[in-house]
C-alpha positions as CSV (number, residue, x, y, z in Angstrom):
1,M,0.0,-0.1,0.1
2,A,1.4,3.5,-0.7
3,Y,-0.1,7.0,-0.9
4,S,-1.9,6.6,-4.1
5,D,-3.9,3.7,-2.8
6,F,-5.6,6.0,-0.5
7,K,-8.6,6.8,-2.9
8,T,-11.1,8.4,-0.3
9,I,-11.4,10.6,2.8
10,E,-13.1,7.8,4.7
11,Q,-10.7,5.0,3.8
12,A,-7.7,7.4,5.3
13,V,-9.8,8.4,8.2
14,T,-10.4,4.5,9.1
15,I,-6.8,3.5,8.2
16,L,-5.0,6.0,9.9
17,D,-7.4,6.3,12.9
18,L,-8.4,10.0,12.6
19,I,-11.4,12.4,13.2
20,V,-12.4,14.5,10.3
21,E,-14.2,18.1,11.1
22,D,-15.5,20.0,8.2
23,I,-15.4,23.7,8.8
24,P,-16.6,26.5,6.5
25,H,-14.3,29.3,6.0
26,L,-11.7,27.7,8.1
27,F,-8.9,30.1,7.0
28,S,-11.0,33.2,6.7
29,Q,-9.2,35.2,9.0
30,V,-5.8,34.3,7.3
31,P,-4.5,37.8,6.1
32,P,-3.9,37.8,2.2
33,I,-0.8,38.3,0.5
34,E,-0.5,40.2,-2.6
35,P,1.1,38.6,-5.6
36,S,4.5,39.9,-6.8
37,E,4.7,41.2,-10.6
38,R,6.9,38.4,-11.3
39,L,4.2,35.9,-10.2
40,K,1.4,38.1,-12.0
41,E,3.4,37.9,-15.3
42,T,4.2,34.4,-14.9
43,L,0.6,33.5,-14.4
44,N,-0.7,35.5,-17.1
45,E,1.5,33.8,-19.5
46,T,1.0,30.0,-18.3
47,L,-2.6,29.8,-17.2
48,D,-4.3,29.8,-20.7
49,L,-1.4,27.4,-21.7
50,A,-2.3,25.1,-19.0
51,S,-6.0,24.9,-19.8
52,S,-5.1,24.1,-23.2
53,I,-2.7,21.5,-22.7
54,S,-5.0,20.2,-20.1
55,T,-2.8,17.4,-18.1
56,E,-2.3,17.3,-14.4
57,K,1.6,17.6,-15.4
58,A,1.0,20.8,-17.2
59,R,-1.0,22.0,-14.2
60,S,1.6,21.2,-11.7
61,E,4.5,22.8,-13.7
62,L,2.9,25.9,-15.1
63,I,0.5,26.8,-12.1
64,L,1.3,25.4,-9.0
65,T,5.0,25.5,-9.0
66,P,5.2,29.1,-9.7
67,I,2.8,29.8,-6.9
68,L,4.5,27.9,-4.5
69,L,8.0,29.1,-5.6
70,E,6.5,32.4,-4.5
71,I,6.0,31.1,-1.0
72,R,9.6,30.3,-0.9
73,R,10.9,33.8,-2.2
74,I,8.5,35.2,0.4
75,F,10.4,33.8,3.2
76,D,13.9,34.6,1.5
77,S,14.7,30.9,0.4
78,Q,14.4,29.4,3.8
79,I,11.6,27.1,2.7
80,G,12.8,23.7,1.2
81,Y,10.5,22.9,-2.2
82,F,10.3,19.6,-3.5
83,S,8.3,18.1,-6.0
84,G,8.1,14.4,-6.9
85,N,10.2,13.1,-4.2
86,T,10.0,9.8,-2.4
87,F,8.6,10.0,1.2
88,N,8.7,6.7,2.8
89,V,7.6,7.1,6.3
90,E,6.0,3.9,7.7
91,E,5.2,1.1,5.4
92,S,3.1,-0.8,7.9
93,K,0.5,2.0,7.5
94,G,0.8,2.8,3.7
95,L,2.6,5.6,4.2
96,T,5.1,5.5,1.1
97,G,5.3,6.8,-2.2
98,A,6.1,10.1,-3.8
99,C,4.7,13.2,-2.6
100,D,3.5,15.8,-5.7
101,F,5.0,18.9,-3.5
102,I,6.5,19.2,-0.1
103,L,7.4,22.5,1.6
104,S,9.3,22.4,4.7
105,A,10.8,25.1,7.1
106,S,14.3,24.2,6.1
107,A,16.8,25.7,3.5
108,N,18.1,22.3,3.0
109,Q,17.4,21.4,-0.8
110,S,19.9,18.2,-0.8
111,L,17.2,16.3,1.0
112,V,13.5,16.5,3.2
113,T,14.3,17.5,6.6
114,A,11.9,18.4,9.3
115,P,9.6,20.3,9.9
116,I,7.8,19.8,7.0
117,L,4.7,22.2,7.2
118,T,3.0,21.8,3.9
119,V,1.8,19.2,1.4
120,V,0.1,19.6,-1.9
121,E,-1.6,16.8,-4.2
122,A,-2.3,18.0,-7.4
123,K,-5.4,16.7,-9.1
124,D,-6.3,17.2,-12.9
125,N,-10.3,17.5,-12.5
126,D,-11.4,16.2,-9.3
127,I,-10.4,17.5,-5.9
128,R,-12.1,15.2,-3.9
129,I,-10.3,12.6,-5.4
130,G,-7.1,13.6,-3.9
131,L,-8.2,14.5,-0.5
132,G,-7.5,10.5,0.8
133,Q,-4.2,10.9,-0.4
134,C,-3.2,14.5,0.8
135,I,-4.4,13.2,4.1
136,A,-2.3,10.3,4.1
137,Q,0.5,12.5,3.2
138,M,-0.1,15.0,5.9
139,V,0.0,12.0,8.4
140,A,3.4,10.8,7.2
141,A,4.7,14.5,7.3
142,D,3.4,14.8,10.8
143,L,5.1,11.3,12.0
144,F,8.4,12.7,10.2
145,N,8.2,15.9,12.1
146,T,7.7,13.7,15.5
147,R,10.7,11.3,15.1
148,K,13.0,14.0,14.5
149,G,11.9,16.1,17.6
150,Q,9.5,18.5,16.0
151,E,6.3,17.8,17.8
152,E,2.9,19.4,18.0
153,L,3.4,21.1,14.7
154,V,0.3,21.9,12.8
155,V,0.8,20.2,9.1
156,Y,-1.0,22.0,6.4
157,G,-2.3,20.3,3.1
158,A,-4.0,21.3,-0.1
159,V,-5.4,19.5,-2.9
160,S,-5.2,21.8,-6.4
161,T,-5.9,21.4,-10.0
162,G,-3.9,24.7,-10.4
163,T,-6.9,26.8,-10.9
164,N,-9.0,25.1,-7.9
165,W,-7.6,25.0,-4.4
166,K,-9.1,23.3,-1.1
167,F,-6.9,23.4,2.3
168,L,-6.9,20.9,5.2
169,M,-5.0,21.2,8.5
170,L,-3.7,18.4,10.9
171,Q,-3.1,18.1,14.4
172,N,-3.1,15.6,16.9
173,K,-5.3,13.3,14.9
174,L,-7.8,15.8,14.1
175,V,-8.3,16.8,10.3
176,K,-9.8,20.1,9.6
177,I,-10.9,20.6,6.0
178,D,-12.0,23.6,4.5
179,L,-15.3,23.6,3.1
180,T,-14.5,26.8,0.9
181,E,-13.0,26.1,-2.2
182,Y,-10.5,28.8,-3.6
183,F,-9.7,29.9,-7.2
184,V,-6.9,31.2,-8.9
185,T,-8.4,34.4,-9.2
186,Q,-8.2,34.7,-5.3
187,L,-4.6,34.4,-5.5
188,N,-3.8,36.8,-2.5
189,Q,-6.1,34.3,-0.3
190,I,-4.3,31.1,-1.7
191,L,-0.8,32.8,-1.0
192,G,-2.0,34.1,2.5
193,I,-2.9,30.4,3.5
194,L,0.2,28.9,2.0
195,A,2.4,31.4,4.0
196,E,0.3,30.7,7.2
197,P,2.1,27.9,8.6
198,F,5.5,29.3,8.2
199,K,4.5,32.7,9.4
200,L,3.7,31.0,12.5
201,Y,7.0,28.7,12.6
202,F,9.2,31.7,12.0
203,A,7.6,33.9,14.4
204,G,10.0,36.0,16.3
205,S,12.5,35.4,13.7
206,P,13.8,38.2,10.9
207,L,11.5,36.9,8.3
């Protein structure tokens, strides 16, 4: 079993012994972040192209990657960015395989290091299909953090088609799923939510 075998929320909750809570507007209090001119120009060029190609790979490369790299720039490259890396944490629970995207609060790019604060699962058409897999990856990130001495951290997750985004949080076996779905036209809100766990982690630092 691997991350990709978690096909539904129900499956992930049952196998990984979790509690799920659906919360409308879970991230409504998170301050938005205005995208840079660099990101706006990039997306102006790539959004239509990604839509015309209409594959998961194109959306990942042309939409998701520029948005996630913007988060890395916001924090002066103190965030590790990983795409398609194998992340084997606990084989007995099916927490193995590759993650589409991982963001860690570490500048180390040679390997994935703790703390992992955000995982993003890319889905071409149906966000709901990716929620079970994203939850499994979040549980793996939480377990990974704990083993590295980074307990009690909230792990954020997102499932995105590039143009549509849904966000989740995991802490102490409780998965909170935001019922609100964000669209790329709400880019400032998407950036705010993606940056939030790093703002909390780096609180008090010069960043």
